[in-house]
Every structure is written in structure tokens, then in C-alpha cells.
C-alpha positions in Angstrom: 0.0 0.0 0.0 1.0 3.6 -0.6 0.7 4.5 3.1 3.0 1.7 4.1 5.6 2.9 1.6 5.4 6.4 2.9 5.7 5.2 6.5 8.7 3.1 5.7 10.4 5.9 3.8 9.9 8.3 6.7 11.3 5.8 9.2 14.3 5.1 7.0 15.2 8.8 6.9 14.8 9.3 10.6 18.4 8.4 10.9 19.8 10.7 13.7 20.1 8.2 16.5 20.2 10.6 19.5 17.6 13.2 18.2 15.1 13.3 21.1 12.9 16.4 21.3 12.1 15.8 24.9 15.6 17.1 25.6 14.5 20.5 24.4 11.3 20.4 26.4 13.0 19.2 29.6 15.7 21.9 29.2 13.1 24.6 28.9 11.3 23.3 32.1 14.7 23.1 33.9 15.6 26.7 32.9 12.3 28.1 34.1 12.5 26.3 37.4 16.1 27.5 37.9 15.1 31.1 37.2 12.2 30.9 39.7 14.5 29.3 42.3 16.9 32.2 42.2 14.5 35.1 41.9 10.9 34.3 43.0 10.3 35.1 46.7 7.4 32.6 46.8 9.6 29.7 45.6 11.1 27.7 48.3 14.8 27.3 47.6 15.7 24.0 49.3 13.0 21.9 47.8 13.5 23.3 44.3 17.3 22.7 44.5 16.5 19.0 45.2 14.0 18.9 42.3 16.5 20.6 40.0 19.1 18.0 40.9 16.7 15.2 39.9 15.8 17.1 36.7 19.4 17.6 35.8 20.2 13.9 36.3 17.5 13.0 33.7 18.9 15.6 31.3 22.4 14.5 31.7 21.5 10.9 30.8 19.7 12.2 27.7 22.5 14.4 26.4 25.7 12.6 27.4 25.5 9.9 24.8 29.2 10.2 23.8 31.6 8.0 25.7 33.5 10.0 28.3 31.1 13.0 28.2 31.8 15.0 31.4 28.4 14.6 33.0 29.3 13.0 36.3 29.2 15.3 39.3 28.6 18.4 37.2 25.5 19.3 39.2 27.4 19.4 42.5 30.1 21.6 41.0 27.5 23.8 39.4 25.7 24.3 42.7 28.8 25.8 44.1 28.7 28.5 41.4 25.1 29.5 41.8 25.6 32.1 44.6 28.3 33.8 42.5 26.1 33.7 39.4 23.2 35.2 41.4 25.4 38.0 42.7 26.4 38.9 39.1 22.8 38.9 38.0 21.8 41.2 40.8 24.5 43.6 39.7 23.1 43.4 36.1 19.5 44.2 37.4 20.7 47.1 39.4 22.7 48.4 36.4 19.5 48.4 34.3 17.4 50.0 37.0 20.0 52.7 37.6 20.6 53.5 33.9 17.2 53.2 32.3 14.9 56.2 33.2 11.9 54.0 32.1 12.6 51.5 35.0 10.4 52.4 38.0 11.9 49.7 40.3 14.4 46.9 40.3 11.4 44.5 40.6 10.2 45.8 37.2 13.5 44.8 35.8 13.4 41.2 37.1 9.8 40.7 36.0 9.5 42.5 32.7 12.8 43.3 31.0 13.6 40.8 28.2 17.3 42.0 28.3 17.6 40.9 31.9 16.0 37.5 31.3 18.3 36.9 28.3 21.4 37.9 30.4 20.2 35.7 33.3 19.8 32.6 31.2 23.1 33.3 29.5 24.9 33.4 32.8 23.2 30.3 34.1 24.1 28.4 30.9 27.6 29.7 30.6 28.8 27.8 33.7 27.4 24.6 32.1 29.2 25.5 28.9 32.5 25.8 30.9 32.0 22.4 32.5 31.6 20.9 29.0 28.0 19.8 29.3 26.8 19.1 25.8 23.7 20.6 24.2 21.9 21.8 27.4 23.7 25.3 27.5 22.8 26.0 23.9 19.2 24.9 24.4 18.9 27.1 27.5 20.0 30.2 25.6 17.8 29.2 22.7 14.9 29.2 25.1 15.7 32.8 26.0 16.2 33.6 22.3 12.7 32.4 21.5 11.1 34.4 24.3 13.1 37.6 24.0 14.5 37.8 20.5 18.0 38.0 22.0 20.6 35.4 20.9 23.5 35.1 23.3 25.7 32.1 22.7 26.6 30.4 26.0 30.3 30.5 25.1 30.6 34.3 25.1 32.5 35.9 28.0 30.6 38.7 29.6 31.7 40.9 32.6 29.8 42.5 35.4 26.9 45.1 35.1 25.9 44.3 31.6 22.8 46.2 30.2 20.9 45.3 27.1 18.2 47.9 26.4 15.0 46.7 24.6 16.9 43.6 23.7 15.1 42.5 20.5 17.4 41.4 17.7 20.7 41.4 19.7 23.2 38.7 18.6 26.3 37.9 20.6 28.6 35.2 19.1 30.3 32.3 20.9 33.8 33.8 21.2 32.8 37.4 21.9 34.3 39.0 25.0 32.4 41.8 26.7 34.1 43.5 29.7 32.4 45.4 32.6 29.8 48.1 32.5 28.9 47.7 28.8 25.5 48.9 27.5 24.1 47.8 24.2 20.8 48.5 22.4 18.4 46.6 20.2 19.6 45.1 17.0 23.3 45.0 17.9 25.3 42.2 16.3 28.7 41.0 17.7 29.4 38.5 15.0 32.0 36.8 12.8 33.3 38.1 9.5 32.2 34.8 7.8 31.0 31.4 8.7 33.2 28.3 8.1 33.6 25.1 10.0 37.4 25.6 9.9 37.0 28.5 12.3 35.9 26.2 15.2 37.8 26.9 18.4 39.2 30.1 16.9 38.3 33.6 18.2 36.0 35.0 15.5 33.8 37.5 17.4 34.8 41.0 18.7 36.1 42.1 22.1 34.2 45.0 23.8 36.2 46.7 26.5 34.8 48.2 29.7 32.4 51.2 29.8 31.4 51.0 26.1 28.0 51.9 24.8 26.8 50.5 21.5 23.6 52.0 20.0 20.9 50.3 18.0 21.6 48.2 14.9 25.3 48.6 15.1 27.2 45.6 13.6 30.7 44.7 14.9 32.5 41.8 13.3 35.7 39.8 13.5 37.8 38.1 16.2 40.6 40.7 16.0 38.2 43.6 16.3 38.5 45.4 19.7 36.4 48.3 20.8 38.5 50.4 23.3 37.4 51.5 26.7 34.8 54.3 27.2 34.0 54.3 23.5 30.5 55.1 22.0 29.4 53.3 18.9 26.5 55.0 17.2 23.5 53.5 15.6 23.8 51.6 12.3 27.6 51.6 12.4 29.3 48.7 10.6 32.8 47.9 12.0 35.3 45.3 11.0 38.4 47.0 12.4 39.4 48.0 16.0 38.5 51.3 17.6 40.9 53.0 20.1 39.8 53.9 23.7 37.6 57.0 24.2 36.4 57.0 20.6 33.0 58.1 19.2 32.0 56.3 16.0 29.0 57.5 14.0 27.3 56.6 10.8 26.3 59.6 8.6 23.3 58.7 6.4 22.3 60.9 3.5 18.8 62.0 4.3 16.6 63.9 1.8 13.5 65.8 3.0 11.0 66.9 0.5 8.0 69.1 1.0 5.1 67.2 -0.7 2.6 70.1 -0.2 2.3 72.3 -3.3 2.5 75.9 -2.5 
């Protein structure tokens, strides 16, 4: 029968042995529970930590299919890092509340700012990335990407008091380095000059030094590109070369204004 042929053909082509979409769903649930454990005053910490440990054990068994994958004891080591991660995130929230005139309270930042949520999930996933846990860190940041429109690779290195305003459309690549007190706006891309598998494990995304502000829709590309301390990068700027400290870089569009009313 035609239906039997179709079924057999589909089954034949489902040939990725470890592709299990429950990994994605369980990671999203794990990320949400972790966020609530750290921030929600109504969530009891001790019980949730125990539940998270059990959830992580299930996840680890699903994603560590390669022989020798470093999944054993990661959770215990990760727990040791959580207070430090939370301290950094509290600095991030305060930086947003203190810099954004639209923020009426730090509670508003935690509850409603997509930039803060994206940064929080990045910081929580980054430690898993450093431990070498496969797949889960990327799925955590992809969860934030889907919810906020902000794509931060868990491999990026980001310093203290980071502020993403509006957040939508921000892209931060795997080997990007962002130092302390950096502010970026919507649509900013910290990317590679080009994509090629030969660049794996090579720095291909820019370095942003401390106290830099990058305005909306700026694009900064390349692993050797460094934006010096205290610089301001204007909106819509396209950069593939380094900028010295204390610079102001702007894009000058040609704008034509025509009066359409006949006099």
C-alpha cells in the first residue's frame, strides 16, 4: 500500500540516533525552574534545589551519549557556582534599574525586562558550557532567544553590570568578549566576518572593552576587532576594524526631506 511505503520511507530517513525532542522540552522546564528558584520570593529554595538536581540527572542521561562525556558530578560543582552567578545577576539588574529612566523599580527589571532575562539565562548556561556539558547550555540560551529575540551564545564571556536595552534582535557570538559596564541597544550584532567550519575553536567575534555603549543596529564583526574602553558606537555603524579607547564612532546617512505640499 502507498501508506505503508510512505511510513517506511519516513522511518528510513529518521536516521539521527540521538535526536530526542524531549531534551529541548526538559531543558526549557529546567531553565524556568532554575530562574524561579533564584528570583521568585514565593519559591522555596531547598525543595527546588532537590528537584532541579533530579531534573538535571534526567537531562544528563539524555545528552551525554558520547563515551567519556563530562556529566558526572557536574551538578554538585554547578551548585557551588550558583551564589556567585546570582550576585552577578543582581548587579546586572541594578545596572539596568539605575541607567534606564523607564525603569520604575528593580522588581520591574526582574519581572518585565527581556534583556535581563536573556542575560540571566546566558549566565546560568555559561557555567554549564564551561563544564563541557553538551547541548543543554545552547538549548537554555535558545529558550531565551525564542522568548526575548536576544541570541547570546553560552560560550561568550561577559563581565559585570551588563545592560541590554530593549533587547530585540541582539546577537552575541560564541567567542565574543564583553568586559564590565557595557551597554548595548536593540539590533546590535557582535558577529564573525564569515561562517566556516574551519574556524571552530578560533576567536572569530569581537572584544568589547569596559564602559562601552553600542547603540541600536550597530554591527561589529571579527575576532581581531577590539572596541576600546569608554567608546561610544553610534546606531547603524558597521565595523570590522578595531577602535581605540575613548572614541566616538558614528554613521552619517544621507537624508533627503522633500515638501510634498504644493505651495
